[in-house]
Steps between C-alpha positions, in 0.01 A plus 500: 500500500628845403573750772335841464835661410566235228149564346571875504827441330336293218228760461746781467708346217238575244675646210418859392554367149180300530243735358210477743206714584452585874228235543720233344800603720285472808354158405839371392659595831230304683540207262882493536468518870278192505726285278701206638858608440597141415264480204595578142264771398483767222242763481424696186303818427186403330415864432807561280552371144682166497472439883833626611655349813460715811617263767681169543614299811853391576409132409374623163837677446682174578270288293482716194851650510405864485527759779194713585684797353553307173137375486298808602326655201552193282237240397532155673568357159856581575540135619353348191717349220509304184347185655235663704170344379309741279173316585556555869586868439172536301308344784653745751432796267136389455450479873656848558290652227189370685646609839483137613738299715703223339755234594742361244834305480745649259869502422673822596859616501709643783633845411346451154785257402413204285755279683324555841151351460259422781141361522279757654156419650343843471185613679372839389220682685341845432509752781177706503436796728162677512393324183810595297778271384822644638763222485575139412673304767695190381637229728779301347616146601810340350383151386836413329577216743151354478507511120842347479388209715198445278697516187759248635228247578383250246119524419445176694639667817249781504209365299245335730352284222836350429511342851 
């Protein structure tokens, strides 16, 4: 559990580069203060064109290979690459266009480098305040270990009907 001083510290790191209206800044400070600091989270500005990043947690920085300073103002696509599945990207885009939550598994790349892939279980949720969509909050989980285990098994080892 965060101490009150740790919560204030996290709330105060909001970049001035993140273009936010006063209501968004207020809601974002409350949202950031309620996050589990051990969770990989990225928050984007749904009111700006292309959903620029306005906040990331330290675990997100470690997982994705970008610092908050490098990520703020950019679209979360910065972790996508050549082998990121276009069908999954289309599914996410459709959900965002309809302001709906979604959960997908996709291949991303640390620091945007093709030689640093990871499987990402991504859950995206709209953040609505007083009936207005302000942000998208995404929780990321690195599923690389789980996927490597599945890929290394023969079909008979994970297919129930084969037993």
